[in-house]
N, C-alpha and C positions, 0 to 999 in steps of 0.2 A: 307111270313115271319113267320106266325104262324105255318104252316106246317113244315118249316125248323127248327123252334125252337123245335118242338116236336121230330124231328129226331135227333137233336143235343143233347137234354136232354137225349135221349135214349143212345146215344153213350158214354156219360161220366158217367151217373149214374150206368149203368150195370157193367162197368169195376170196379167202386169203390165198388160195392156191392158184386162182385164175391167171394172175400175171406170169407165174412160172409155167403154167400150161400153155399159154399163148407164146411164151418165149421158146418153148420146146416144139410145139406142134405148128406154130404160126397161125395165120388166119385171124388177125385182129378184127376184120370186118365181120367175122362170125361170132365175135365176143358175146353179143347179147343173145345169140341163139342158144348158147350153152345154158343160159338161165331160162329163156323163153320156152325151149323144148320141154324142159322139166316142169315148168309152171303150167304149160298148156295141158298136159296130161293130168297134172295135179288138179287143175281147175275143173276139168271135165269129169274126172272120176270122183271127186269129193261128193257131188250130188248123188251119183250112182251108189256109192258106198253108204252114204247116209240113209238113203231109202232102203237099201238091202239090209242094213242093220236093224231098221224098224220091222222088216219082214222076217228075217231069219235069226236075229240076235246079234249082239256085238262081237262075241268071241270068234266065230268062224270068219267074219268079214275082216277084222283087224289082223288075224293070223295070216290070211291069204295076202293081204296088202303088204305085210312085212316081208313075206317070202319073195314076192315079185320085186319089192324094193331092194332086197339083198342080191337078187340075180342081176338087176340093173347096176348095182354098185360094183359087182365083180367085173362086169363088162366095161364099165367106165375105167376101172383100174387097168384093164388090158388094152384100152384104146390106143391105136398107133396113128390116128389122124383126127383132125378136128371133126370131120364128118362122122366117123365112128363114135366119137365121144358124144356128139349131139344125139345120135340114134340111141345110144346107151342111156342117155339122160331121159329120153322119151320113156324107155322101159322103167327106169327108176321112178319117174314121176307117176307112172301108171300105178305103182304100188304105194307111193307116198300119199296118194289121195285118201287112203284109209286110215293112216296113222293119227294125224292130228284131230280130225273131227270125231273119230270113234273113241279115242282116248278121252277127249273132253266130254263126250256124251256119256261115257261110263261113269264119270264123276257126277254128272247130273242125275244118273240113275240111282246111285248108292248113297247119296247125301241129301239131307233136307235143304230147303232154301237158305236157312241161316248158316248151315255148315258149308254150303257151296262157295260162298264168297271167300271164306277162309281157305278152303282147300284149293280153289282156283289160284289163290296166291301161292300156295305150296307148289302147285304144278308149275307155275311161272318161275319159281326159284330154280327149277331144273334148267331153265334157259340161262339163268345166271351162272350156274355151275358149269354147264357145257360151254357157255360163252367164254369163261375164263380158261377152261381146259382146251376148248376147240382151237382157237387161233394160236394159243401157245404151242400145243402139240402139232397143229397144222404147220405153223411157221418152222418149227424144228424139223419136221419130216420133209418139208419142201427144201429147206436149206441143207440138210445133212443126209437125207435118204433119197426120196423121190416124191413128186406130186401124186403118183399113182397110189401111194399108201393112204392118202387122205380119203379115198373111196373104199379101200379094202378094210379100213378100221371099223366100218359099219357092220361087218359080218359077225364078229363076236357079240357086239351089242344087240344085234337083231336076234340072234339065237337065244340070248339070255331073256330078251323081252318075250319071245314066243313061249319059252319054258314057263315063265312066271304067269303069263295070262292063261295058258292051258291048265296049269295046276290050280290056280287060286280063284279064277272068275267063274262063278256058278250062275247059270241063267235058266229060267223056266219059260220056254217059248211055246206058245200054242201052235201045234202042228196043223197047217192047212195049206191048200194049194194057193200059191201066190202068183200074181201076174206082174211081170217086169216090163217097164216102159222102154223097150229097145229103140223104138222110133225116136223118142225124145232124146235118148243118149246120142244117137247117130247125128240127129239134126244139130244138137248143141256142139258136138265135136267139130262138125263142118263149119258152123257159123263162127265159132271162136277162132278156128284155124285160119279162115279166110281173113278175118280182121287182123290177126297177128301178122300174117304175111304182108298185109297192106301197111301196117304201122312200121314194120322193119324196113321195107323197101322204099316207101314213099319218102321223097326228099333226098334219097341217096341214089338209087338206080332209076327211079321213076319220078317225074315231076308230080306235084300234088294234084295238078289239073289234067294229068295225062289219062288216056283211055284205060290203061290197066288199073289205075287207082280208082277211077270212077266206076269201072266195071266190077271190081272186087267189092267196093262199098255197097253197090246195088245188090250183088249176090249175097253178101253177108247179111245185109238187112232183111232180104227176102227169106233167107234160111231161118234166121232168128224169129221172124214173124211166124213162119210155119211151126217152129218149136213152141211158140206161145200158144198157138191154137191147138197143137197136139196135147200140150199139158192141160188145157182147159177141158179136153174131151176124154183124156186117158182115164181108165178105171183106177189105176194106181200110178198117178203122175210122179215122175222123177222129181219135179219141182212143184209141190202143191202150193199154187199161188194164193190159196185161201189164207195161208199164214201171213202173207204180205199185207193183208187188209188191216192188220193191227199196226197202228202208227209206230209203236215202239220198234217192232221188227223191221218195218220199212225204213225208218230213219237210220237204225243201227246198221242195216245192210248197205245202204247207200254210203254212209260214212266209212264203213269198212272198205268199200271199193276205193275211195279216195286215199285213205290211209295206206292201203296196200300199194298204191302207185307211189306214195312217198317212200315207203319202206324199201322198195326195190331200187329206187333212185339212190338211196344211201348205201345199201349193201352191195349193189352191183359195181358201182364206180368209185367209191371212196378208196379201196385198196390200190386201185390203179393210179389214182391221183397221188397218194402218199408215196408209192414206190416210184412212179414215173416222173413226177414233177418235183416232189420234195426230196427224192433220191434216198429214201429210207429203205430198210430191209423188210422182207416179208413179215418178220415178227412184229416190227413196229407198226406196219400197216394193219396187221391182224388185231393188235391191241387198240388201235384207233377205232376199228369197227366193233371190237368187243365191248367197249364202253356202253354202246346202246343196249346190249344184252345184259349188262349189269344194272343199268337204270330201269329196264323193263320189269324184272322181278321185284325190285325194291318198291316201285310204284304199284305193282299188282298186289303185293302184300298189304300196302297201306290202303289201296282202294278197297280191298276186301273188308277192312274195318270201317272205312268211310261210307261204304254203301249202306250199312245198317244205321249209320248216324245221320248223314246228310242227304242220302238218297242217290239214286243212280244218275239223275240229270245233272246235279251239281258236280258230282264226281267226274262225269264225262266232260263238263265244261272246263274243269281244271285241267283235264288231260289235253283238251284242245288248245288251251293256252300254252302248255309245254311244247306241243307240236309246232305252234307258231314261233315260239322262242328258238327252238332247235333249228328249224329251217332257216330262220334269219341268220343264225351263226354260220350255217353252211354257205349261205349266199355271200358271205364276206370272206370266204376261204381264199388264201393267196399262198404262193410258195414261201413267203416270208413268215406267215402266221405259224407255220410249224405243225407237227402232228398233234400237239396237245390241244390246239384250237379245234382241229378236226374231231378229236376225241370228245371235246366238250359238247359240240353240236350233236354228235352221235349219242352221247349220254342223255342230253335233254330230250331228244326225240324218243329215246327209250322210256323216259319217265312218262311222256305223253301216251305212248303206245300201251304201256302197262296199265294205266288208269282207264283208258278208253276200252281196250279189248276185254278187260275183266268186267267192267260195267255192262258191256253189251252181252257177253256170254251168260252171265248170271241172270240178267233180266230176261233174256230170251228163253232160257231153260225154265224159268219160273212161270212163264205165260202159256206153256204148252204141256200136254200130257205125254206119257211114255211113248204112245203110238206115233207121235209126230216129233218127238224130241230129237231123234237122229237127223231127220230131214231139216228141222228148224236150225239145229246147231250147224249142220253141214251148209245150209244156205248162207249163214253168216260167214263161215270160213271160205265158202265158194266165192263170195263177193270180194273178200280180201285177196284171195288167190287170183281171182279174175283181175283185180286191180294190179297185182304183181305182174300178171301176164301181159296186160295191156301196157303197163308202165315200162316193163323191160323192153318191149318192142318199140313203144313210142319214144322213150328217152334214149334208147340205143340209136334210133333213127335220127333224133335231134343231134346227138353227139356226132354221129358220122357226117351228117350234112354240114354242121358247123365247122368240123375239121376240114372237110373238102373246100368249103368256101374260104377258110382262112389260108389254106395252102395256095389257092388261086390268087387271093389278094396279095400274098407275099411273093408271087412269081415262081412258086415251087410246084405248080400244077403238073409239070412234066417230070419232075424229080421225085415227088412224094405222093403217096396214096395212103389209104387208111391203114394198110399193113405196115407202113413205115413206123407206125407207133410202137410196133413190136420191139424196136431197138431200145426204147426207153425202159422197158420192163426187164431187160437183162443187163445187170451192172457192167459186165465185161464188154458187151456190144455198145452200151451207152458211152463207155469211156473212150471207145474208138471213133465215135462220131466227130465230125467237124464241129467246132464250137458254134458257128452260126446255125448249122443244121440242127444241132441239139436244142439251142434256144428256140428256134422256130417250132420244133416239134412240141416242146414243153409249153410254149405260149399258146399254141393251137389247142393242146389238151386242156389248158387252163380256161381258155375262152369257151371251148365246147362244154366243159363241165359247169361253168358259170351259167350257161343257158339251161343245162339240165336242172341245176339247183334253183334257178328262177321259177321253173315249172313246178318243182317240188314245193316251193313257197306258196304258189297259187293253190296247189292241192291242200296245203295246210289251212289256208283261208277258207276254202270251200268246206273242209271238214269241220272247222269251227262254226261256220254258219249253219250247217246241218244239225249239229248237236243242239243248237238253240231251239230247234223244232221238236225236240223230244217232249212228250207230254209231261206235265209237272207231277202227275200221279200215275202209278203203275196201273196198266190195264189188267183186267181179270180175264 
């Protein structure tokens, strides 16, 4: 729970601090890279850590991950440029890949199927506590101390988590020579990296039908095809595709990919909208995002009980309905609607995420044995994180291209660029802007984010459709 708390604090605090970071370091065009760099390493290493935990046990893997995460957090706090911050986020993400999946796998190890549903709800409540404390503390630190402290606050939390895990988690692991799928890890890293660069740059610096975009798409597809064949022949594959043959796991993982894309669309850009367009403080922006993490544990706790009464499929369908409702609210966001409307959409999406993720994790862990539980749990979290990664890059690219198009339509192509949006995120600089220029920037950001949330709504529809393909009875 301590490890989960650290990961949850990270998720809410950084989003709240991003407008202040951009105002200080500049580089709005690199905004999505701060999330993408972290999520890339997170996505790649989740599978590696999941497999290693099956081979060597949960304790050494999660402790190693937390240590790397803390090193990255310290470097983020010391960053003096957007480039250094992005590199530090790579390191932080490299460690973060161990935290969530291994903590969740440990729960699957030490509790029975009936207990897991309830305990996963308790674990999710950690998100609620951290969600309330995270943005509140983060907003105060940003406003009265420095954005750097939002990274450094991870250090004491991480040390406490390590101490607790080392002292209390006992494991009996069979000692034998293990084979690690290094080739698979390298191919997956390259494949995802290529596609992430493609999604970030396409439509902004490169046309969608340009040679670099087509070339990167071909390279990325080829590398991921090699990864697939490598996993089919590896003695200890990093991604054991055999578990995907079970329809429950396949559908749950595909739906986790689309919900991951939704999640990043909300958490990455909502604070910027509340601060830049609605002209509210970092604390208000933080609480608008916090409402999602309040709805999440409430729904997860309820889902833990519903799973035993109405089954995982019906519970998942209810969650899909909340995702549709929440994304519909975000689609109607306007400056006049105010932060409460943004918070409502965030809260309803949180309800949907809580129900769906709890259903998926409990069901997946119940269909596999200890020897593959780490990999199976990691595969689901990998797909959600991969959705985060692709979503951050894709939605960031959509926002950037829509902003550029709007500035050109308004005749400001020579006066404004993507980094001009930095002015909206700093109240002092925003106050000094010419009225017409300020309105143009805010309207551009509103139109750009409307396009982002239109895509988020489409992802919600796809997620709902996928859930209906879940089998009516659990597979053995």
